[in-house]
C-alpha positions in Angstrom: -2.7 8.5 96.5 -1.5 11.7 94.8 1.8 10.1 93.9 -0.1 7.1 92.4 -2.2 9.4 90.4 0.8 11.2 89.1 2.3 7.9 88.0 -0.9 7.0 86.1 -1.0 10.5 84.4 -4.3 11.7 85.9 -2.7 14.5 88.0 0.2 16.7 86.9 2.0 19.5 88.6 3.3 22.7 87.0 6.7 21.3 86.1 5.1 18.4 84.2 2.8 20.7 82.2 5.9 22.7 81.0 7.6 19.5 80.0 4.6 18.4 78.0 4.3 21.8 76.3 8.0 21.8 75.4 7.7 18.3 74.1 4.7 19.3 71.9 6.6 22.3 70.5 9.6 20.1 69.7 7.3 17.6 67.9 5.7 20.4 66.0 9.1 21.8 65.0 10.2 18.4 63.9 7.0 17.9 61.8 7.6 21.3 60.1 11.2 20.4 59.3 10.1 17.0 57.8 7.3 18.7 55.8 9.8 21.3 54.5 12.3 18.7 53.5 9.6 16.7 51.7 8.4 19.8 49.8 12.0 20.7 48.9 12.6 17.1 47.6 9.3 17.3 45.6 10.3 20.6 44.0 13.8 19.3 43.1 12.2 16.2 41.6 9.7 18.3 39.6 12.5 20.7 38.4 14.6 17.7 37.3 11.6 16.3 35.3 11.0 19.7 33.6 14.6 20.0 32.8 14.7 16.5 31.2 11.5 17.2 29.3 12.8 20.6 28.0 16.1 19.0 27.0 14.2 16.5 24.9 12.0 19.1 23.3 14.6 21.8 22.5 15.9 21.2 19.0 18.3 23.7 17.5 17.4 24.3 13.8 20.0 24.4 11.1 21.6 27.8 11.1 20.9 30.1 8.1 23.5 32.9 7.9 25.8 34.2 10.6 23.3 36.5 12.3 20.7 33.7 12.5 23.2 31.2 13.8 24.3 33.7 16.5 20.8 34.4 17.5 19.9 30.7 17.7 23.0 30.0 19.8 22.0 32.8 22.1 18.5 31.5 22.4 19.8 28.1 23.3 22.0 29.6 26.1 19.0 31.5 27.4 16.8 28.4 27.3 19.4 26.5 29.3 19.7 29.3 31.8 15.9 29.4 32.2 15.8 25.7 32.7 18.4 25.9 35.4 16.5 28.7 37.2 13.2 26.8 36.8 11.6 29.5 34.7 11.4 27.5 31.5 7.9 27.7 29.9 6.9 30.8 31.8 6.5 34.2 30.0 8.2 37.1 31.7 8.8 40.7 30.4 12.4 39.8 30.0 11.6 36.7 27.9 9.2 38.6 25.8 11.8 41.2 24.9 14.4 38.6 24.0 11.9 36.7 21.8 11.1 40.0 20.0 14.8 40.6 19.4 15.4 37.1 18.1 12.3 37.3 15.9 13.6 40.5 14.3 16.7 38.7 13.2 15.3 35.2 12.4 12.0 36.1 10.7 13.5 38.0 7.7 15.8 35.1 7.1 13.1 32.4 7.2 10.3 34.4 5.5 11.4 33.5 1.9 11.3 29.8 2.8 7.9 30.2 4.4 6.6 32.0 1.3 8.0 29.3 -0.9 6.3 26.6 1.1 3.0 28.4 1.0 3.3 28.9 -2.8 4.0 25.2 -3.3 1.1 24.2 -1.1 -1.2 26.6 -3.1 0.0 25.1 -6.4 -0.6 21.6 -5.2 -4.1 22.5 -4.0 -4.9 24.2 -7.4 -3.7 21.1 -9.3 -5.9 18.8 -7.1 -8.9 21.1 -7.6 -8.4 21.3 -11.4 -8.2 17.5 -11.5 -11.5 17.2 -9.6 -13.2 19.6 -12.0 -11.6 18.1 -15.1 -10.1 21.4 -16.3 -6.7 22.9 -16.7 -5.1 24.9 -13.8 -5.2 28.0 -15.9 -8.9 27.7 -16.2 -9.8 27.5 -12.5 -10.6 31.2 -12.4 -13.6 30.6 -14.7 -15.2 28.1 -12.3 -16.0 29.4 -8.9 -18.7 29.1 -6.3 -20.6 26.1 -5.0 -21.6 25.2 -8.6 -18.0 25.2 -9.9 -18.1 21.5 -10.8 -21.4 21.9 -12.8 -20.0 24.9 -14.6 -16.9 22.9 -15.5 -19.2 20.0 -16.9 -21.2 22.5 -18.9 -18.0 23.9 -20.4 -16.8 20.4 -21.3 -20.1 19.6 -22.9 -20.0 22.8 -25.0 -16.6 21.9 -26.2 -17.8 18.4 -27.1 -20.6 19.9 -29.1 -18.1 22.0 -31.1 -16.2 18.8 -31.8 -19.4 17.1 -33.0 -20.0 20.0 -35.5 -16.5 19.8 -36.8 -16.5 16.0 -37.2 -19.9 15.7 -38.8 -19.7 15.1 -42.6 -22.2 14.5 -45.4 -25.8 13.8 -44.5 -25.0 13.7 -40.8 -23.8 17.3 -40.8 -27.3 18.9 -40.9 -28.6 16.7 -38.1 -25.5 17.3 -36.0 -25.8 21.1 -36.5 -29.5 21.0 -35.4 -28.8 18.9 -32.3 -25.7 21.0 -31.4 -27.8 24.3 -31.6 -30.5 22.8 -29.4 -28.0 21.4 -26.9 -26.1 24.7 -26.8 -29.3 26.6 -25.9 -30.1 24.0 -23.2 -26.6 24.4 -21.8 -27.0 28.1 -21.7 -30.2 27.7 -19.6 -28.4 25.3 -17.3 -25.6 27.8 -16.8 -28.1 30.4 -15.8 -29.8 28.0 -13.4 -26.5 27.2 -11.6 -25.7 30.9 -11.3 -29.1 31.6 -9.8 -28.8 28.7 -7.4 -25.7 30.3 -5.8 -28.0 32.8 -4.0 -30.6 30.3 -2.9 -30.8 28.7 0.6 -28.9 25.5 0.9 -31.8 23.0 0.5 -33.1 24.7 -2.7 -29.6 25.1 -4.1 -28.9 21.4 -3.6 -32.2 20.5 -5.2 -31.4 22.7 -8.2 -27.9 21.2 -8.5 -29.4 17.7 -8.6 -31.8 18.7 -11.4 -29.0 20.3 -13.4 -26.8 17.2 -12.8 -29.5 14.9 -14.2 -30.0 17.1 -17.3 -26.2 17.2 -17.9 -26.1 13.4 -17.6 -28.8 13.1 -20.3 -27.0 15.5 -22.7 -23.7 13.7 -22.1 -25.2 10.3 -22.9 -26.7 11.7 -26.1 -23.3 13.1 -27.1 -21.6 9.7 -26.4 -24.2 8.0 -28.6 -23.6 10.4 -31.4 -19.8 9.8 -31.1 -20.5 6.1 -31.4 -19.8 5.2 -27.8 -22.4 2.9 -26.2 -23.8 4.1 -22.8 -25.3 0.8 -21.7 
């Protein structure tokens, strides 16, 4: 009966327990080796993917001067070395020092080009703003703040009134002078209103700007009529 039980696995003697423990340890060791090999393969695959991505992203700029070219070549070598070690994209004290050294050489060389690009962008912005306001670029300093567009319109209307005075002849001259004086006084009041609205809360400022806009539209329609242009 005992032999039958041993065959069925219900009873084990000391030697069998040792065999089972040894077998379990062997299986555990094999599993660890398999897991270690899988992790190693995964790390190798991830490193290869990072290396491919870094190789696609690293673009060497056109060298400017001998020192800059040398610094850029050195940076490329260091980048390749970091990719090989799997340290690409991480910041270390050594990398920081190298970046500072390269910056001291490259930044002075590239600074004039950056300043030129910034100046060109500023000039383009000024031209666009002057076009929106309907004034010259050299006159932008006169029209600032949130009511800059209204100030520009007032200045344009004042210039049109001067033209009306100069072009009026004969019997029309007296009427033109009277209208121009009244309109100039009204424009001065509108200028003061726009300046005062700059310090108002947003809702009141917008309401004041709408009222000034309507008044300027009325004055401009009258000017067009006096110049012989139908306003419909």
